[in-house]
C-alpha positions in Angstrom: -13.3 10.6 -21.0 -11.6 12.4 -24.3 -12.4 16.0 -22.6 -10.7 15.1 -19.5 -7.6 13.8 -21.8 -7.3 17.0 -23.7 -7.5 18.9 -20.6 -4.6 16.7 -19.2 -2.7 17.3 -22.1 -2.8 20.9 -22.2 -1.8 21.1 -18.6 1.1 18.6 -19.2 2.1 21.0 -22.1 1.9 23.7 -19.7 3.8 22.5 -17.1 6.6 21.0 -19.2 6.9 24.6 -20.3 7.0 26.1 -16.7 9.4 23.4 -15.1 12.1 25.1 -17.7 11.5 28.7 -16.9 14.7 29.9 -15.4 12.7 32.0 -12.8 10.8 29.1 -11.6 13.6 27.2 -11.3 15.3 29.8 -8.7 11.8 28.9 -6.8 12.8 25.8 -5.8 9.7 25.0 -3.8 7.5 25.8 -6.6 9.7 24.1 -9.0 9.4 20.6 -7.5 5.7 21.3 -6.4 5.3 21.7 -10.4 7.8 18.7 -11.0 5.7 16.6 -9.1 2.5 17.4 -10.9 4.6 17.0 -13.9 5.6 13.6 -13.3 1.8 12.7 -11.8 0.2 13.2 -15.2 3.1 12.4 -17.6 2.0 8.6 -18.3 -1.6 10.0 -19.1 -0.4 12.5 -21.3 2.0 10.5 -23.3 -0.2 7.3 -23.7 -3.1 9.6 -24.9 -0.2 10.9 -27.8 0.0 7.2 -28.6 -3.9 6.8 -28.6 -3.9 10.1 -31.3 -1.3 9.3 -33.3 -2.5 5.2 -33.9 -5.9 7.2 -34.4 -4.7 9.6 -37.2 -2.4 6.5 -38.5 -5.5 4.8 -39.1 -7.5 7.6 -40.4 -4.4 8.2 -43.0 -4.5 4.5 -44.2 -8.4 5.0 -44.8 -8.0 7.8 -47.2 -4.8 6.0 -48.5 -7.4 3.1 -49.2 -9.0 4.8 -52.2 -5.8 4.9 -53.8 -5.9 1.1 -56.0 -2.2 1.0 -56.2 -1.9 1.3 -52.3 -5.1 -0.2 -51.2 -3.9 -3.4 -50.1 -0.7 -1.7 -47.9 -3.7 0.8 -46.9 -5.8 -2.2 -45.7 -3.3 -3.7 -43.6 -2.1 -0.5 -41.7 -5.9 0.5 -41.0 -6.5 -2.8 -39.3 -3.3 -3.2 -37.7 -3.8 0.3 -36.1 -7.7 -0.6 -35.7 -6.7 -3.4 -33.6 -4.5 -1.2 -31.1 -7.3 1.3 -30.3 -9.6 -0.7 -27.7 -6.2 -1.5 -25.7 -5.1 1.6 -25.8 -8.5 3.1 -24.6 -8.7 0.5 -21.8 -4.8 1.7 -20.7 -6.3 5.3 -20.7 -9.2 4.4 -18.8 -6.9 2.9 -15.8 -4.5 5.8 -15.9 -7.5 8.2 -15.3 -8.4 6.5 -12.4 -7.4 9.0 -9.4 -4.2 7.9 -8.0 -4.2 6.7 -4.1 -1.9 10.0 -2.5 -0.5 7.6 0.0 0.6 4.8 -2.8 4.3 6.1 -2.5 4.4 6.2 1.2 6.4 4.1 3.5 4.2 2.1 6.0 3.8 1.6 9.8 2.6 -2.2 10.2 1.3 -3.3 13.2 0.3 -7.1 14.0 -1.4 -8.2 17.3 -2.1 -11.8 18.1 -6.1 -12.3 18.0 -8.4 -15.3 19.3 -6.0 -18.4 20.0 -3.8 -18.0 22.6 -0.2 -18.5 22.3 -1.1 -20.4 18.9 -2.3 -16.5 17.5 0.9 -15.3 18.9 2.9 -17.9 17.1 0.8 -16.8 14.0 1.3 -13.3 14.4 5.2 -14.6 14.0 5.1 -16.3 11.2 3.2 -12.9 9.3 5.9 -10.6 10.6 8.3 -12.9 9.1 6.2 -13.4 5.8 6.3 -9.5 5.6 10.0 -9.4 6.5 10.8 -11.8 3.8 8.7 -10.1 1.0 10.6 -6.5 2.1 13.8 -8.4 1.3 12.6 -9.7 -2.4 11.4 -5.9 -2.5 14.9 -4.5 -1.6 13.1 -2.5 1.2 14.2 -1.9 4.6 12.2 -3.2 7.8 12.8 -1.6 11.2 11.0 -3.1 14.3 9.5 0.0 16.5 7.7 -2.0 19.4 7.7 -5.7 19.9 5.8 -7.8 23.0 7.3 -11.2 22.6 5.9 -14.4 24.2 8.3 -17.2 25.7 7.8 -19.8 22.4 8.9 -16.8 19.9 5.7 -15.7 19.3 4.3 -11.7 19.4 1.3 -10.5 21.4 2.1 -7.5 19.2 4.5 -6.1 16.9 4.7 -2.7 15.3 7.8 -2.4 12.5 8.2 0.3 9.6 9.2 -0.6 5.9 10.8 1.8 3.7 11.1 1.6 0.1 9.5 2.4 -3.0 5.9 2.2 -3.4 5.9 0.2 -0.3 2.2 1.3 0.8 0.7 0.7 -3.3 1.9 -3.1 -2.5 1.0 -3.7 1.3 -2.2 -1.6 1.9 -4.3 -4.8 1.0 -3.0 -6.4 4.2 -4.8 -4.6 6.6 -7.6 -6.7 8.1 -8.2 -10.4 10.1 -5.8 -13.3 8.9 -6.9 -16.5 10.2 -4.9 -19.5 10.6 -6.1 -23.2 10.4 -3.6 -25.6 11.3 -2.5 -28.1 14.4 -0.3 -26.7 16.9 3.1 -27.8 18.1 1.8 -28.1 21.5 -1.6 -30.2 20.8 -0.6 -33.7 21.4 -4.3 -35.0 19.9 -3.8 -33.7 16.4 -6.8 -31.7 16.4 -6.7 -28.5 13.8 -7.0 -25.3 15.6 -8.4 -22.2 14.1 -6.6 -18.9 15.7 -6.3 -15.1 14.1 -4.0 -12.4 14.1 -4.8 -8.6 13.0 -2.3 -6.7 10.5 -2.9 -3.1 10.2 -0.7 -1.0 7.3 -0.8 2.6 8.0 1.0 5.0 5.5 3.9 7.5 7.4 3.0 10.8 7.2 5.5 13.7 7.2 5.3 16.5 10.1 4.1 18.6 7.4 1.0 16.8 7.0 -0.3 15.9 10.7 0.1 19.3 13.2 0.6 18.3 16.8 0.2 20.3 19.7 3.0 19.4 21.7 0.9 20.2 24.4 -1.5 17.2 24.2 1.2 15.0 24.1 2.0 13.2 27.5 5.3 11.3 27.6 6.3 8.7 30.0 9.7 6.7 30.0 10.0 3.2 31.4 12.7 0.5 30.9 12.4 -1.8 28.1 11.5 -5.3 28.4 12.5 -6.8 25.5 15.9 -8.6 24.5 19.0 -6.1 24.5 21.1 -7.2 27.3 22.3 -5.2 30.4 21.7 -1.9 29.0 18.5 -2.0 28.0 16.9 -3.7 31.4 18.8 -1.0 33.2 18.1 2.2 31.4 14.6 3.8 31.2 15.1 4.0 26.8 11.6 3.0 26.3 9.3 5.7 25.8 5.2 5.7 25.4 3.7 9.0 24.3 -0.3 9.6 25.3 -2.3 12.1 22.6 -4.7 13.3 25.2 -7.5 14.6 22.7 -7.8 11.4 21.2 -6.5 8.8 23.8 -4.2 7.3 21.3 -1.1 5.4 22.8 2.0 4.3 21.5 5.1 3.0 22.5 8.6 2.2 21.4 11.4 0.4 22.8 13.3 -1.1 20.3 16.5 1.3 20.5 19.1 2.1 23.0 18.4 5.9 23.1 15.4 7.6 24.2 15.7 10.1 21.7 15.4 7.7 18.8 12.6 5.9 20.5 10.5 9.0 21.0 11.3 9.7 17.4 9.9 7.0 16.3 7.0 6.9 18.6 6.1 10.7 16.9 6.4 8.8 13.7 3.8 6.4 14.8 1.5 8.9 16.7 1.3 10.8 13.3 0.9 7.7 11.4 -2.5 6.9 13.6 -3.7 10.7 13.7 -3.6 10.3 9.7 -5.3 7.3 9.4 -8.3 8.2 11.4 -8.6 11.2 9.2 -8.2 9.2 6.3 -11.0 7.0 7.7 -13.6 10.1 7.8 -12.6 11.3 4.5 -13.2 7.7 3.0 -16.1 7.4 5.0 -17.7 10.5 3.1 -17.0 9.0 -0.2 -20.3 7.4 -1.7 -20.4 3.8 -1.4 -20.4 3.6 -5.3 -17.3 5.0 -6.0 -15.1 3.2 -2.9 -13.1 0.2 -3.9 -15.0 -2.7 -2.9 -11.8 -4.7 -2.3 -11.0 -3.0 1.3 -7.7 -1.5 2.6 -8.6 -0.7 5.9 -11.1 -2.3 7.7 -9.3 -4.4 10.6 -12.4 -6.5 11.6 -13.1 -7.8 8.1 -11.6 -11.5 7.9 -9.2 -11.2 4.5 -7.7 -14.2 4.2 -7.5 -17.9 5.8 -4.3 -20.2 5.9 -5.1 -23.7 5.7 -2.2 -25.8 6.4 -3.7 -29.2 6.2 -4.9 -28.2 2.4 -1.7 -26.3 1.7 -4.2 -23.7 0.9 -4.1 -19.7 1.5 -7.4 -18.0 0.5 -8.4 -14.3 0.0 -11.9 -14.1 0.6 -12.3 -10.6 -0.7 -11.4 -11.8 -4.1 -12.0 -15.5 -4.1 -8.7 -16.6 -5.3 -6.6 -19.2 -3.6 -3.0 -20.2 -4.3 -1.5 -23.9 -3.4 1.8 -23.0 -2.7 1.9 -22.6 1.4 5.9 -22.5 2.0 6.6 -20.0 -1.2 3.9 -17.5 0.1 5.0 -17.5 3.8 8.5 -17.1 2.3 7.6 -14.0 0.9 6.0 -15.2 -2.6 3.2 -12.2 -2.1 3.3 -10.8 -5.5 0.5 -12.7 -7.4 -1.8 -12.5 -4.7 -0.9 -8.6 -4.6 -1.1 -8.5 -8.3 -5.0 -10.0 -8.0 -6.1 -7.4 -5.5 -4.4 -4.4 -7.2 -6.1 -5.4 -10.2 -9.5 -6.2 -8.6 -9.5 -2.8 -6.7 -9.0 -1.2 -10.0 -11.7 -3.1 -11.3 -14.1 -1.9 -9.0 -12.5 1.9 -9.1 -13.1 2.0 -13.0 -16.5 0.6 -12.6 -17.1 3.6 -9.9 -15.9 6.2 -12.7 -18.2 4.9 -15.0 -21.5 4.9 -13.1 
């Protein structure tokens, strides 16, 4: 570990000099690339310096303990610094875990009703509201890209983009099957029904990350089916893109302009193609070094919302929260923090093996 830390500190010092070099500053693309690398290792380098200082202070205090007059004071310094070392070592181990390159990206989230008919569609609407309220708490922006509403206010499916700081890092563990157990409003006998909705959280990618040949895309325009008044119903502003090599189909119909809908549809298409490539890379990584928490398998049942008991249980980490109303009103941080901690622990374990 310390060889790696020495190399990181050396690189940090090199980069600090380079980003101050007028010649490099003149080349903005190169300078920005180096600035990004500098920022990515700064926390590790500074924490390592803290560690080395504490270690050095400890050694100095140990030498001073030989002096009878300074022994008592030196001993206090020695043991105070000795207590700090294990915590700093653990923090350094965590900082050395490779960071997910997508963590700072915005996301496109897709929620689809699963088993359970209208009740599943209503649950999909509940999940959308929950994420929308969580985004408000985080001061993120939510933009609906495509929606297929049902008569009772639920969604057969809804796609939306969330933009803000560190969105993917907080929401990436929401991908999977969410299960609800509750008595539907339409159930006169009071029986508890089980329904599901599927959530997919995909990092938004830029043009440069995924190249798409325009010849591979077939575009269709149609009239929007959602709410929006006469303009939407009379104008073919909705856009459907078909990527012929992969068979991926995306639709966007929430904007009044066909151009805006096409732009958003292209974002969705790039994101889906990126997800395919990312999945291939993830599958190539050895299972020992892979997170066991899971952040992408749409067939995995990840969480149950049990209304009669007021309980939300995440099956991946075995954690239950008995604050149903608060949770559905966007109070997700406790659950998300524990998922991140569990993922970090698994990655740390994989690094050590």
